[in-house]
mmCIF file of the N, C-alpha and C atoms, coordinates in Angstrom:
data_MODEL
# 
_entry.id   MODEL 
# 
loop_
_atom_site.group_PDB 
_atom_site.id 
_atom_site.type_symbol 
_atom_site.label_atom_id 
_atom_site.label_alt_id 
_atom_site.label_comp_id 
_atom_site.label_asym_id 
_atom_site.label_entity_id 
_atom_site.label_seq_id 
_atom_site.pdbx_PDB_ins_code 
_atom_site.Cartn_x 
_atom_site.Cartn_y 
_atom_site.Cartn_z 
_atom_site.occupancy 
_atom_site.B_iso_or_equiv 
_atom_site.pdbx_formal_charge 
_atom_site.auth_seq_id 
_atom_site.auth_comp_id 
_atom_site.auth_asym_id 
_atom_site.auth_atom_id 
_atom_site.pdbx_PDB_model_num 
ATOM 1   N N  . MET A 1 1  ? -10.722 -13.341 -2.011  1.00 0.00 ? 1  MET A N  1 
ATOM 2   C CA . MET A 1 1  ? -9.615  -12.684 -2.672  1.00 0.00 ? 1  MET A CA 1 
ATOM 3   C C  . MET A 1 1  ? -9.982  -12.436 -4.138  1.00 0.00 ? 1  MET A C  1 
ATOM 4   N N  . PRO A 1 2  ? -9.822  -11.187 -4.629  1.00 0.00 ? 2  PRO A N  1 
ATOM 5   C CA . PRO A 1 2  ? -10.176 -10.910 -6.013  1.00 0.00 ? 2  PRO A CA 1 
ATOM 6   C C  . PRO A 1 2  ? -9.217  -11.620 -6.987  1.00 0.00 ? 2  PRO A C  1 
ATOM 7   N N  . LYS A 1 3  ? -9.764  -11.991 -8.117  1.00 0.00 ? 3  LYS A N  1 
ATOM 8   C CA . LYS A 1 3  ? -8.967  -12.662 -9.146  1.00 0.00 ? 3  LYS A CA 1 
ATOM 9   C C  . LYS A 1 3  ? -7.931  -11.690 -9.712  1.00 0.00 ? 3  LYS A C  1 
ATOM 10  N N  . GLN A 1 4  ? -6.702  -12.175 -9.873  1.00 0.00 ? 4  GLN A N  1 
ATOM 11  C CA . GLN A 1 4  ? -5.660  -11.332 -10.449 1.00 0.00 ? 4  GLN A CA 1 
ATOM 12  C C  . GLN A 1 4  ? -5.891  -11.182 -11.942 1.00 0.00 ? 4  GLN A C  1 
ATOM 13  N N  . LYS A 1 5  ? -5.622  -9.994  -12.449 1.00 0.00 ? 5  LYS A N  1 
ATOM 14  C CA . LYS A 1 5  ? -5.801  -9.734  -13.872 1.00 0.00 ? 5  LYS A CA 1 
ATOM 15  C C  . LYS A 1 5  ? -4.513  -10.057 -14.630 1.00 0.00 ? 5  LYS A C  1 
ATOM 16  N N  . ARG A 1 6  ? -4.668  -10.476 -15.846 1.00 0.00 ? 6  ARG A N  1 
ATOM 17  C CA . ARG A 1 6  ? -3.538  -10.665 -16.738 1.00 0.00 ? 6  ARG A CA 1 
ATOM 18  C C  . ARG A 1 6  ? -3.143  -9.304  -17.308 1.00 0.00 ? 6  ARG A C  1 
ATOM 19  N N  . TRP A 1 7  ? -1.912  -9.228  -17.816 1.00 0.00 ? 7  TRP A N  1 
ATOM 20  C CA . TRP A 1 7  ? -1.414  -7.987  -18.394 1.00 0.00 ? 7  TRP A CA 1 
ATOM 21  C C  . TRP A 1 7  ? -2.364  -7.484  -19.475 1.00 0.00 ? 7  TRP A C  1 
ATOM 22  N N  . SER A 1 8  ? -2.835  -8.373  -20.317 1.00 0.00 ? 8  SER A N  1 
ATOM 23  C CA . SER A 1 8  ? -3.722  -7.985  -21.424 1.00 0.00 ? 8  SER A CA 1 
ATOM 24  C C  . SER A 1 8  ? -5.080  -7.479  -20.938 1.00 0.00 ? 8  SER A C  1 
ATOM 25  N N  . GLU A 1 9  ? -5.444  -7.796  -19.711 1.00 0.00 ? 9  GLU A N  1 
ATOM 26  C CA . GLU A 1 9  ? -6.724  -7.352  -19.160 1.00 0.00 ? 9  GLU A CA 1 
ATOM 27  C C  . GLU A 1 9  ? -6.640  -5.976  -18.503 1.00 0.00 ? 9  GLU A C  1 
ATOM 28  N N  . LEU A 1 10 ? -5.437  -5.480  -18.301 1.00 0.00 ? 10 LEU A N  1 
ATOM 29  C CA . LEU A 1 10 ? -5.266  -4.165  -17.690 1.00 0.00 ? 10 LEU A CA 1 
ATOM 30  C C  . LEU A 1 10 ? -5.550  -3.073  -18.713 1.00 0.00 ? 10 LEU A C  1 
ATOM 31  N N  . SER A 1 11 ? -5.994  -1.933  -18.225 1.00 0.00 ? 11 SER A N  1 
ATOM 32  C CA . SER A 1 11 ? -6.246  -0.811  -19.130 1.00 0.00 ? 11 SER A CA 1 
ATOM 33  C C  . SER A 1 11 ? -4.921  -0.266  -19.665 1.00 0.00 ? 11 SER A C  1 
ATOM 34  N N  . GLU A 1 12 ? -4.998  0.443   -20.758 1.00 0.00 ? 12 GLU A N  1 
ATOM 35  C CA . GLU A 1 12 ? -3.799  1.036   -21.365 1.00 0.00 ? 12 GLU A CA 1 
ATOM 36  C C  . GLU A 1 12 ? -3.078  1.954   -20.376 1.00 0.00 ? 12 GLU A C  1 
ATOM 37  N N  . GLY A 1 13 ? -3.836  2.752   -19.639 1.00 0.00 ? 13 GLY A N  1 
ATOM 38  C CA . GLY A 1 13 ? -3.236  3.664   -18.657 1.00 0.00 ? 13 GLY A CA 1 
ATOM 39  C C  . GLY A 1 13 ? -2.515  2.933   -17.537 1.00 0.00 ? 13 GLY A C  1 
ATOM 40  N N  . THR A 1 14 ? -3.110  1.848   -17.068 1.00 0.00 ? 14 THR A N  1 
ATOM 41  C CA . THR A 1 14 ? -2.487  1.062   -15.999 1.00 0.00 ? 14 THR A CA 1 
ATOM 42  C C  . THR A 1 14 ? -1.200  0.408   -16.485 1.00 0.00 ? 14 THR A C  1 
ATOM 43  N N  . ARG A 1 15 ? -1.233  -0.140  -17.701 1.00 0.00 ? 15 ARG A N  1 
ATOM 44  C CA . ARG A 1 15 ? -0.024  -0.751  -18.260 1.00 0.00 ? 15 ARG A CA 1 
ATOM 45  C C  . ARG A 1 15 ? 1.080   0.285   -18.437 1.00 0.00 ? 15 ARG A C  1 
ATOM 46  N N  . ARG A 1 16 ? 0.705   1.475   -18.882 1.00 0.00 ? 16 ARG A N  1 
ATOM 47  C CA . ARG A 1 16 ? 1.690   2.547   -19.070 1.00 0.00 ? 16 ARG A CA 1 
ATOM 48  C C  . ARG A 1 16 ? 2.290   2.960   -17.725 1.00 0.00 ? 16 ARG A C  1 
ATOM 49  N N  . LEU A 1 17 ? 1.454   3.086   -16.703 1.00 0.00 ? 17 LEU A N  1 
ATOM 50  C CA . LEU A 1 17 ? 1.925   3.465   -15.373 1.00 0.00 ? 17 LEU A CA 1 
ATOM 51  C C  . LEU A 1 17 ? 2.896   2.430   -14.804 1.00 0.00 ? 17 LEU A C  1 
ATOM 52  N N  . ILE A 1 18 ? 2.568   1.159   -14.947 1.00 0.00 ? 18 ILE A N  1 
ATOM 53  C CA . ILE A 1 18 ? 3.451   0.091   -14.467 1.00 0.00 ? 18 ILE A CA 1 
ATOM 54  C C  . ILE A 1 18 ? 4.782   0.118   -15.222 1.00 0.00 ? 18 ILE A C  1 
ATOM 55  N N  . SER A 1 19 ? 4.729   0.331   -16.530 1.00 0.00 ? 19 SER A N  1 
ATOM 56  C CA . SER A 1 19 ? 5.948   0.370   -17.342 1.00 0.00 ? 19 SER A CA 1 
ATOM 57  C C  . SER A 1 19 ? 6.846   1.541   -16.952 1.00 0.00 ? 19 SER A C  1 
ATOM 58  N N  . VAL A 1 20 ? 6.254   2.707   -16.764 1.00 0.00 ? 20 VAL A N  1 
ATOM 59  C CA . VAL A 1 20 ? 7.034   3.886   -16.369 1.00 0.00 ? 20 VAL A CA 1 
ATOM 60  C C  . VAL A 1 20 ? 7.658   3.684   -14.990 1.00 0.00 ? 20 VAL A C  1 
ATOM 61  N N  . ALA A 1 21 ? 6.887   3.127   -14.057 1.00 0.00 ? 21 ALA A N  1 
ATOM 62  C CA . ALA A 1 21 ? 7.419   2.870   -12.711 1.00 0.00 ? 21 ALA A CA 1 
ATOM 63  C C  . ALA A 1 21 ? 8.582   1.887   -12.759 1.00 0.00 ? 21 ALA A C  1 
ATOM 64  N N  . ALA A 1 22 ? 8.480   0.867   -13.603 1.00 0.00 ? 22 ALA A N  1 
ATOM 65  C CA . ALA A 1 22 ? 9.560   -0.119  -13.723 1.00 0.00 ? 22 ALA A CA 1 
ATOM 66  C C  . ALA A 1 22 ? 10.823  0.519   -14.301 1.00 0.00 ? 22 ALA A C  1 
ATOM 67  N N  . VAL A 1 23 ? 10.673  1.381   -15.282 1.00 0.00 ? 23 VAL A N  1 
ATOM 68  C CA . VAL A 1 23 ? 11.825  2.062   -15.871 1.00 0.00 ? 23 VAL A CA 1 
ATOM 69  C C  . VAL A 1 23 ? 12.481  2.982   -14.840 1.00 0.00 ? 23 VAL A C  1 
ATOM 70  N N  . ILE A 1 24 ? 11.681  3.712   -14.087 1.00 0.00 ? 24 ILE A N  1 
ATOM 71  C CA . ILE A 1 24 ? 12.230  4.613   -13.062 1.00 0.00 ? 24 ILE A CA 1 
ATOM 72  C C  . ILE A 1 24 ? 12.963  3.816   -11.995 1.00 0.00 ? 24 ILE A C  1 
ATOM 73  N N  . GLU A 1 25 ? 12.370  2.714   -11.522 1.00 0.00 ? 25 GLU A N  1 
ATOM 74  C CA . GLU A 1 25 ? 13.043  1.901   -10.508 1.00 0.00 ? 25 GLU A CA 1 
ATOM 75  C C  . GLU A 1 25 ? 14.340  1.311   -11.043 1.00 0.00 ? 25 GLU A C  1 
ATOM 76  N N  . GLY A 1 26 ? 14.325  0.842   -12.287 1.00 0.00 ? 26 GLY A N  1 
ATOM 77  C CA . GLY A 1 26 ? 15.542  0.300   -12.892 1.00 0.00 ? 26 GLY A CA 1 
ATOM 78  C C  . GLY A 1 26 ? 16.640  1.348   -13.007 1.00 0.00 ? 26 GLY A C  1 
ATOM 79  N N  . ALA A 1 27 ? 16.262  2.559   -13.425 1.00 0.00 ? 27 ALA A N  1 
ATOM 80  C CA . ALA A 1 27 ? 17.242  3.643   -13.551 1.00 0.00 ? 27 ALA A CA 1 
ATOM 81  C C  . ALA A 1 27 ? 17.819  4.013   -12.184 1.00 0.00 ? 27 ALA A C  1 
ATOM 82  N N  . LEU A 1 28 ? 16.967  4.080   -11.160 1.00 0.00 ? 28 LEU A N  1 
ATOM 83  C CA . LEU A 1 28 ? 17.453  4.392   -9.812  1.00 0.00 ? 28 LEU A CA 1 
ATOM 84  C C  . LEU A 1 28 ? 18.436  3.329   -9.327  1.00 0.00 ? 28 LEU A C  1 
ATOM 85  N N  . LYS A 1 29 ? 18.122  2.061   -9.587  1.00 0.00 ? 29 LYS A N  1 
ATOM 86  C CA . LYS A 1 29 ? 19.012  0.978   -9.173  1.00 0.00 ? 29 LYS A CA 1 
ATOM 87  C C  . LYS A 1 29 ? 20.362  1.078   -9.881  1.00 0.00 ? 29 LYS A C  1 
ATOM 88  N N  . ILE A 1 30 ? 20.341  1.320   -11.182 1.00 0.00 ? 30 ILE A N  1 
ATOM 89  C CA . ILE A 1 30 ? 21.596  1.440   -11.930 1.00 0.00 ? 30 ILE A CA 1 
ATOM 90  C C  . ILE A 1 30 ? 22.419  2.617   -11.424 1.00 0.00 ? 30 ILE A C  1 
ATOM 91  N N  . MET A 1 31 ? 21.786  3.775   -11.219 1.00 0.00 ? 31 MET A N  1 
ATOM 92  C CA . MET A 1 31 ? 22.514  4.949   -10.726 1.00 0.00 ? 31 MET A CA 1 
ATOM 93  C C  . MET A 1 31 ? 23.109  4.686   -9.349  1.00 0.00 ? 31 MET A C  1 
ATOM 94  N N  . ALA A 1 32 ? 22.344  4.042   -8.470  1.00 0.00 ? 32 ALA A N  1 
ATOM 95  C CA . ALA A 1 32 ? 22.837  3.754   -7.124  1.00 0.00 ? 32 ALA A CA 1 
ATOM 96  C C  . ALA A 1 32 ? 24.008  2.776   -7.175  1.00 0.00 ? 32 ALA A C  1 
ATOM 97  N N  . LEU A 1 33 ? 23.915  1.737   -8.004  1.00 0.00 ? 33 LEU A N  1 
ATOM 98  C CA . LEU A 1 33 ? 25.010  0.767   -8.101  1.00 0.00 ? 33 LEU A CA 1 
ATOM 99  C C  . LEU A 1 33 ? 26.271  1.380   -8.699  1.00 0.00 ? 33 LEU A C  1 
ATOM 100 N N  . VAL A 1 34 ? 26.116  2.234   -9.700  1.00 0.00 ? 34 VAL A N  1 
ATOM 101 C CA . VAL A 1 34 ? 27.279  2.911   -10.296 1.00 0.00 ? 34 VAL A CA 1 
ATOM 102 C C  . VAL A 1 34 ? 27.941  3.816   -9.258  1.00 0.00 ? 34 VAL A C  1 
ATOM 103 N N  . ASP A 1 35 ? 27.141  4.578   -8.533  1.00 0.00 ? 35 ASP A N  1 
ATOM 104 C CA . ASP A 1 35 ? 27.681  5.462   -7.498  1.00 0.00 ? 35 ASP A CA 1 
ATOM 105 C C  . ASP A 1 35 ? 28.373  4.648   -6.404  1.00 0.00 ? 35 ASP A C  1 
ATOM 106 N N  . LEU A 1 36 ? 27.765  3.567   -5.985  1.00 0.00 ? 36 LEU A N  1 
ATOM 107 C CA . LEU A 1 36 ? 28.339  2.703   -4.956  1.00 0.00 ? 36 LEU A CA 1 
ATOM 108 C C  . LEU A 1 36 ? 29.673  2.135   -5.416  1.00 0.00 ? 36 LEU A C  1 
ATOM 109 N N  . ARG A 1 37 ? 29.760  1.729   -6.655  1.00 0.00 ? 37 ARG A N  1 
ATOM 110 C CA . ARG A 1 37 ? 30.997  1.162   -7.204  1.00 0.00 ? 37 ARG A CA 1 
ATOM 111 C C  . ARG A 1 37 ? 32.124  2.197   -7.242  1.00 0.00 ? 37 ARG A C  1 
ATOM 112 N N  . ARG A 1 38 ? 31.795  3.435   -7.535  1.00 0.00 ? 38 ARG A N  1 
ATOM 113 C CA . ARG A 1 38 ? 32.807  4.482   -7.688  1.00 0.00 ? 38 ARG A CA 1 
ATOM 114 C C  . ARG A 1 38 ? 33.315  5.039   -6.359  1.00 0.00 ? 38 ARG A C  1 
ATOM 115 N N  . ARG A 1 39 ? 32.558  4.897   -5.295  1.00 0.00 ? 39 ARG A N  1 
ATOM 116 C CA . ARG A 1 39 ? 32.954  5.448   -3.996  1.00 0.00 ? 39 ARG A CA 1 
ATOM 117 C C  . ARG A 1 39 ? 33.831  4.473   -3.224  1.00 0.00 ? 39 ARG A C  1 
ATOM 118 N N  . SER A 1 40 ? 34.709  5.031   -2.409  1.00 0.00 ? 40 SER A N  1 
ATOM 119 C CA . SER A 1 40 ? 35.524  4.186   -1.541  1.00 0.00 ? 40 SER A CA 1 
ATOM 120 C C  . SER A 1 40 ? 34.668  3.718   -0.364  1.00 0.00 ? 40 SER A C  1 
ATOM 121 N N  . ALA A 1 41 ? 35.110  2.667   0.294   1.00 0.00 ? 41 ALA A N  1 
ATOM 122 C CA . ALA A 1 41 ? 34.364  2.123   1.438   1.00 0.00 ? 41 ALA A CA 1 
ATOM 123 C C  . ALA A 1 41 ? 34.235  3.153   2.555   1.00 0.00 ? 41 ALA A C  1 
ATOM 124 N N  . ASP A 1 42 ? 35.210  4.058   2.672   1.00 0.00 ? 42 ASP A N  1 
ATOM 125 C CA . ASP A 1 42 ? 35.158  5.097   3.702   1.00 0.00 ? 42 ASP A CA 1 
ATOM 126 C C  . ASP A 1 42 ? 34.048  6.114   3.453   1.00 0.00 ? 42 ASP A C  1 
ATOM 127 N N  . ASP A 1 43 ? 33.613  6.213   2.203   1.00 0.00 ? 43 ASP A N  1 
ATOM 128 C CA . ASP A 1 43 ? 32.563  7.166   1.851   1.00 0.00 ? 43 ASP A CA 1 
ATOM 129 C C  . ASP A 1 43 ? 31.161  6.580   1.954   1.00 0.00 ? 43 ASP A C  1 
ATOM 130 N N  . ILE A 1 44 ? 31.052  5.339   2.425   1.00 0.00 ? 44 ILE A N  1 
ATOM 131 C CA . ILE A 1 44 ? 29.767  4.647   2.517   1.00 0.00 ? 44 ILE A CA 1 
ATOM 132 C C  . ILE A 1 44 ? 29.461  4.332   3.972   1.00 0.00 ? 44 ILE A C  1 
ATOM 133 N N  . ARG A 1 45 ? 28.222  4.585   4.365   1.00 0.00 ? 45 ARG A N  1 
ATOM 134 C CA . ARG A 1 45 ? 27.782  4.182   5.708   1.00 0.00 ? 45 ARG A CA 1 
ATOM 135 C C  . ARG A 1 45 ? 27.351  2.726   5.628   1.00 0.00 ? 45 ARG A C  1 
ATOM 136 N N  . GLY A 1 46 ? 28.079  1.859   6.293   1.00 0.00 ? 46 GLY A N  1 
ATOM 137 C CA . GLY A 1 46 ? 27.775  0.439   6.244   1.00 0.00 ? 46 GLY A CA 1 
ATOM 138 C C  . GLY A 1 46 ? 28.604  -0.272  5.191   1.00 0.00 ? 46 GLY A C  1 
ATOM 139 N N  . SER A 1 47 ? 28.279  -1.520  4.970   1.00 0.00 ? 47 SER A N  1 
ATOM 140 C CA . SER A 1 47 ? 29.016  -2.375  4.049   1.00 0.00 ? 47 SER A CA 1 
ATOM 141 C C  . SER A 1 47 ? 28.576  -2.131  2.604   1.00 0.00 ? 47 SER A C  1 
ATOM 142 N N  . LYS A 1 48 ? 29.547  -1.982  1.697   1.00 0.00 ? 48 LYS A N  1 
ATOM 143 C CA . LYS A 1 48 ? 29.226  -1.828  0.285   1.00 0.00 ? 48 LYS A CA 1 
ATOM 144 C C  . LYS A 1 48 ? 28.499  -3.068  -0.231  1.00 0.00 ? 48 LYS A C  1 
ATOM 145 N N  . ARG A 1 49 ? 28.913  -4.235  0.227   1.00 0.00 ? 49 ARG A N  1 
ATOM 146 C CA . ARG A 1 49 ? 28.297  -5.485  -0.213  1.00 0.00 ? 49 ARG A CA 1 
ATOM 147 C C  . ARG A 1 49 ? 26.823  -5.540  0.213   1.00 0.00 ? 49 ARG A C  1 
ATOM 148 N N  . ARG A 1 50 ? 26.538  -5.109  1.438   1.00 0.00 ? 50 ARG A N  1 
ATOM 149 C CA . ARG A 1 50 ? 25.144  -5.118  1.908   1.00 0.00 ? 50 ARG A CA 1 
ATOM 150 C C  . ARG A 1 50 ? 24.281  -4.114  1.150   1.00 0.00 ? 50 ARG A C  1 
ATOM 151 N N  . TRP A 1 51 ? 24.829  -2.937  0.893   1.00 0.00 ? 51 TRP A N  1 
ATOM 152 C CA . TRP A 1 51 ? 24.081  -1.952  0.117   1.00 0.00 ? 51 TRP A CA 1 
ATOM 153 C C  . TRP A 1 51 ? 23.806  -2.489  -1.284  1.00 0.00 ? 51 TRP A C  1 
ATOM 154 N N  . ALA A 1 52 ? 24.811  -3.083  -1.918  1.00 0.00 ? 52 ALA A N  1 
ATOM 155 C CA . ALA A 1 52 ? 24.623  -3.620  -3.269  1.00 0.00 ? 52 ALA A CA 1 
ATOM 156 C C  . ALA A 1 52 ? 23.558  -4.717  -3.275  1.00 0.00 ? 52 ALA A C  1 
ATOM 157 N N  . SER A 1 53 ? 23.602  -5.606  -2.295  1.00 0.00 ? 53 SER A N  1 
ATOM 158 C CA . SER A 1 53 ? 22.605  -6.679  -2.203  1.00 0.00 ? 53 SER A CA 1 
ATOM 159 C C  . SER A 1 53 ? 21.205  -6.109  -2.010  1.00 0.00 ? 53 SER A C  1 
ATOM 160 N N  . ALA A 1 54 ? 21.074  -5.134  -1.142  1.00 0.00 ? 54 ALA A N  1 
ATOM 161 C CA . ALA A 1 54 ? 19.761  -4.521  -0.894  1.00 0.00 ? 54 ALA A CA 1 
ATOM 162 C C  . ALA A 1 54 ? 19.246  -3.828  -2.152  1.00 0.00 ? 54 ALA A C  1 
ATOM 163 N N  . ILE A 1 55 ? 20.116  -3.092  -2.827  1.00 0.00 ? 55 ILE A N  1 
ATOM 164 C CA . ILE A 1 55 ? 19.713  -2.379  -4.043  1.00 0.00 ? 55 ILE A CA 1 
ATOM 165 C C  . ILE A 1 55 ? 19.251  -3.367  -5.115  1.00 0.00 ? 55 ILE A C  1 
ATOM 166 N N  . LEU A 1 56 ? 19.977  -4.464  -5.249  1.00 0.00 ? 56 LEU A N  1 
ATOM 167 C CA . LEU A 1 56 ? 19.660  -5.437  -6.295  1.00 0.00 ? 56 LEU A CA 1 
ATOM 168 C C  . LEU A 1 56 ? 18.431  -6.291  -5.996  1.00 0.00 ? 56 LEU A C  1 
ATOM 169 N N  . PHE A 1 57 ? 18.298  -6.754  -4.756  1.00 0.00 ? 57 PHE A N  1 
ATOM 170 C CA . PHE A 1 57 ? 17.344  -7.816  -4.483  1.00 0.00 ? 57 PHE A CA 1 
ATOM 171 C C  . PHE A 1 57 ? 16.063  -7.393  -3.769  1.00 0.00 ? 57 PHE A C  1 
ATOM 172 N N  . ILE A 1 58 ? 16.005  -6.185  -3.243  1.00 0.00 ? 58 ILE A N  1 
ATOM 173 C CA . ILE A 1 58 ? 14.784  -5.758  -2.551  1.00 0.00 ? 58 ILE A CA 1 
ATOM 174 C C  . ILE A 1 58 ? 13.956  -4.910  -3.512  1.00 0.00 ? 58 ILE A C  1 
ATOM 175 N N  . ASN A 1 59 ? 12.770  -5.389  -3.819  1.00 0.00 ? 59 ASN A N  1 
ATOM 176 C CA . ASN A 1 59 ? 11.836  -4.651  -4.667  1.00 0.00 ? 59 ASN A CA 1 
ATOM 177 C C  . ASN A 1 59 ? 10.958  -3.790  -3.774  1.00 0.00 ? 59 ASN A C  1 
ATOM 178 N N  . ALA A 1 60 ? 11.226  -2.523  -3.733  1.00 0.00 ? 60 ALA A N  1 
ATOM 179 C CA . ALA A 1 60 ? 10.475  -1.639  -2.851  1.00 0.00 ? 60 ALA A CA 1 
ATOM 180 C C  . ALA A 1 60 ? 10.079  -0.355  -3.567  1.00 0.00 ? 60 ALA A C  1 
ATOM 181 N N  . GLY A 1 61 ? 9.822   -0.442  -4.844  1.00 0.00 ? 61 GLY A N  1 
ATOM 182 C CA . GLY A 1 61 ? 9.382   0.741   -5.576  1.00 0.00 ? 61 GLY A CA 1 
ATOM 183 C C  . GLY A 1 61 ? 10.401  1.857   -5.591  1.00 0.00 ? 61 GLY A C  1 
ATOM 184 N N  . GLY A 1 62 ? 11.669  1.529   -5.633  1.00 0.00 ? 62 GLY A N  1 
ATOM 185 C CA . GLY A 1 62 ? 12.722  2.535   -5.669  1.00 0.00 ? 62 GLY A CA 1 
ATOM 186 C C  . GLY A 1 62 ? 13.143  3.040   -4.307  1.00 0.00 ? 62 GLY A C  1 
ATOM 187 N N  . ALA A 1 63 ? 12.554  2.519   -3.236  1.00 0.00 ? 63 ALA A N  1 
ATOM 188 C CA . ALA A 1 63 ? 12.864  3.024   -1.893  1.00 0.00 ? 63 ALA A CA 1 
ATOM 189 C C  . ALA A 1 63 ? 14.310  2.742   -1.476  1.00 0.00 ? 63 ALA A C  1 
ATOM 190 N N  . VAL A 1 64 ? 14.847  1.585   -1.842  1.00 0.00 ? 64 VAL A N  1 
ATOM 191 C CA . VAL A 1 64 ? 16.215  1.248   -1.416  1.00 0.00 ? 64 VAL A CA 1 
ATOM 192 C C  . VAL A 1 64 ? 17.250  2.136   -2.117  1.00 0.00 ? 64 VAL A C  1 
ATOM 193 N N  . PRO A 1 65 ? 17.180  2.317   -3.442  1.00 0.00 ? 65 PRO A N  1 
ATOM 194 C CA . PRO A 1 65 ? 18.149  3.238   -4.042  1.00 0.00 ? 65 PRO A CA 1 
ATOM 195 C C  . PRO A 1 65 ? 18.036  4.667   -3.492  1.00 0.00 ? 65 PRO A C  1 
ATOM 196 N N  . ILE A 1 66 ? 16.830  5.114   -3.238  1.00 0.00 ? 66 ILE A N  1 
ATOM 197 C CA . ILE A 1 66 ? 16.649  6.452   -2.668  1.00 0.00 ? 66 ILE A CA 1 
ATOM 198 C C  . ILE A 1 66 ? 17.235  6.503   -1.259  1.00 0.00 ? 66 ILE A C  1 
ATOM 199 N N  . ALA A 1 67 ? 17.020  5.454   -0.458  1.00 0.00 ? 67 ALA A N  1 
ATOM 200 C CA . ALA A 1 67 ? 17.605  5.402   0.889   1.00 0.00 ? 67 ALA A CA 1 
ATOM 201 C C  . ALA A 1 67 ? 19.134  5.430   0.812   1.00 0.00 ? 67 ALA A C  1 
ATOM 202 N N  . TYR A 1 68 ? 19.698  4.733   -0.178  1.00 0.00 ? 68 TYR A N  1 
ATOM 203 C CA . TYR A 1 68 ? 21.159  4.766   -0.344  1.00 0.00 ? 68 TYR A CA 1 
ATOM 204 C C  . TYR A 1 68 ? 21.627  6.190   -0.616  1.00 0.00 ? 68 TYR A C  1 
ATOM 205 N N  . PHE A 1 69 ? 20.972  6.889   -1.554  1.00 0.00 ? 69 PHE A N  1 
ATOM 206 C CA . PHE A 1 69 ? 21.396  8.250   -1.882  1.00 0.00 ? 69 PHE A CA 1 
ATOM 207 C C  . PHE A 1 69 ? 21.225  9.202   -0.697  1.00 0.00 ? 69 PHE A C  1 
ATOM 208 N N  . LEU A 1 70 ? 20.195  9.002   0.124   1.00 0.00 ? 70 LEU A N  1 
ATOM 209 C CA . LEU A 1 70 ? 19.947  9.899   1.247   1.00 0.00 ? 70 LEU A CA 1 
ATOM 210 C C  . LEU A 1 70 ? 20.770  9.558   2.491   1.00 0.00 ? 70 LEU A C  1 
ATOM 211 N N  . TYR A 1 71 ? 20.929  8.267   2.784   1.00 0.00 ? 71 TYR A N  1 
ATOM 212 C CA . TYR A 1 71 ? 21.547  7.864   4.049   1.00 0.00 ? 71 TYR A CA 1 
ATOM 213 C C  . TYR A 1 71 ? 22.814  7.035   3.912   1.00 0.00 ? 71 TYR A C  1 
ATOM 214 N N  . GLY A 1 72 ? 23.025  6.388   2.795   1.00 0.00 ? 72 GLY A N  1 
ATOM 215 C CA . GLY A 1 72 ? 24.148  5.474   2.653   1.00 0.00 ? 72 GLY A CA 1 
ATOM 216 C C  . GLY A 1 72 ? 25.468  6.133   2.328   1.00 0.00 ? 72 GLY A C  1 
ATOM 217 N N  . ARG A 1 73 ? 25.426  7.323   1.762   1.00 0.00 ? 73 ARG A N  1 
ATOM 218 C CA . ARG A 1 73 ? 26.658  8.001   1.360   1.00 0.00 ? 73 ARG A CA 1 
ATOM 219 C C  . ARG A 1 73 ? 27.054  9.037   2.397   1.00 0.00 ? 73 ARG A C  1 
ATOM 220 N N  . ARG A 1 74 ? 28.338  9.134   2.617   1.00 0.00 ? 74 ARG A N  1 
ATOM 221 C CA . ARG A 1 74 ? 28.863  10.203  3.473   1.00 0.00 ? 74 ARG A CA 1 
ATOM 222 C C  . ARG A 1 74 ? 29.119  11.422  2.610   1.00 0.00 ? 74 ARG A C  1 
ATOM 223 N N  . ALA A 1 75 ? 28.943  12.585  3.181   1.00 0.00 ? 75 ALA A N  1 
ATOM 224 C CA . ALA A 1 75 ? 29.206  13.832  2.437   1.00 0.00 ? 75 ALA A CA 1 
ATOM 225 C C  . ALA A 1 75 ? 30.694  13.947  2.191   1.00 0.00 ? 75 ALA A C  1 
ATOM 226 N N  . LYS A 1 76 ? 31.060  14.337  0.984   1.00 0.00 ? 76 LYS A N  1 
ATOM 227 C CA . LYS A 1 76 ? 32.479  14.514  0.648   1.00 0.00 ? 76 LYS A CA 1 
ATOM 228 C C  . LYS A 1 76 ? 33.065  15.648  1.475   1.00 0.00 ? 76 LYS A C  1 
ATOM 229 N N  . GLY A 1 77 ? 34.276  15.427  1.973   1.00 0.00 ? 77 GLY A N  1 
ATOM 230 C CA . GLY A 1 77 ? 34.965  16.446  2.724   1.00 0.00 ? 77 GLY A CA 1 
ATOM 231 C C  . GLY A 1 77 ? 34.566  16.525  4.188   1.00 0.00 ? 77 GLY A C  1 
ATOM 232 N N  . ARG A 1 78 ? 33.628  15.738  4.597   1.00 0.00 ? 78 ARG A N  1 
ATOM 233 C CA . ARG A 1 78 ? 33.175  15.750  5.988   1.00 0.00 ? 78 ARG A CA 1 
ATOM 234 C C  . ARG A 1 78 ? 34.037  14.792  6.791   1.00 0.00 ? 78 ARG A C  1 
ATOM 235 N N  . VAL A 1 79 ? 34.530  15.239  7.933   1.00 0.00 ? 79 VAL A N  1 
ATOM 236 C CA . VAL A 1 79 ? 35.371  14.409  8.779   1.00 0.00 ? 79 VAL A CA 1 
ATOM 237 C C  . VAL A 1 79 ? 34.470  13.575  9.668   1.00 0.00 ? 79 VAL A C  1 
ATOM 238 N N  . SER A 1 80 ? 34.761  12.259  9.743   1.00 0.00 ? 80 SER A N  1 
ATOM 239 C CA . SER A 1 80 ? 33.929  11.393  10.583  1.00 0.00 ? 80 SER A CA 1 
ATOM 240 C C  . SER A 1 80 ? 34.198  11.686  12.049  1.00 0.00 ? 80 SER A C  1 
ATOM 241 N N  . GLN A 1 81 ? 33.229  11.369  12.911  1.00 0.00 ? 81 GLN A N  1 
ATOM 242 C CA . GLN A 1 81 ? 33.360  11.629  14.335  1.00 0.00 ? 81 GLN A CA 1 
ATOM 243 C C  . GLN A 1 81 ? 34.491  10.784  14.907  1.00 0.00 ? 81 GLN A C  1 
ATOM 244 N N  . GLY A 1 82 ? 35.201  11.315  15.837  1.00 0.00 ? 82 GLY A N  1 
ATOM 245 C CA . GLY A 1 82 ? 36.301  10.600  16.480  1.00 0.00 ? 82 GLY A CA 1 
ATOM 246 C C  . GLY A 1 82 ? 37.643  10.920  15.836  1.00 0.00 ? 82 GLY A C  1 
ATOM 247 N N  . ALA A 1 83 ? 37.634  11.488  14.661  1.00 0.00 ? 83 ALA A N  1 
ATOM 248 C CA . ALA A 1 83 ? 38.903  11.847  14.018  1.00 0.00 ? 83 ALA A CA 1 
ATOM 249 C C  . ALA A 1 83 ? 39.252  13.278  14.402  1.00 0.00 ? 83 ALA A C  1 
ATOM 250 N N  . SER A 1 84 ? 40.539  13.536  14.508  1.00 0.00 ? 84 SER A N  1 
ATOM 251 C CA . SER A 1 84 ? 40.942  14.900  14.891  1.00 0.00 ? 84 SER A CA 1 
ATOM 252 C C  . SER A 1 84 ? 41.460  15.680  13.742  1.00 0.00 ? 84 SER A C  1 
# 
């Protein structure tokens, strides 16, 4: 197994890339949590509590907030199946 490098041992470009990725992931998480808080439970696919937990605690390079925006929200004005 290769030895892990310390932050100070990384190149300037690598440190910059990691920093930018962290800022983007943080911004995505904040936007997803704000949107989740503002929507009613009827506008969310699944449990709001589960989505919030996944957004907060799963580190997946921004994949969970993106999944929430793509699949977790119901389209406004769309009638759910089974309703007349």
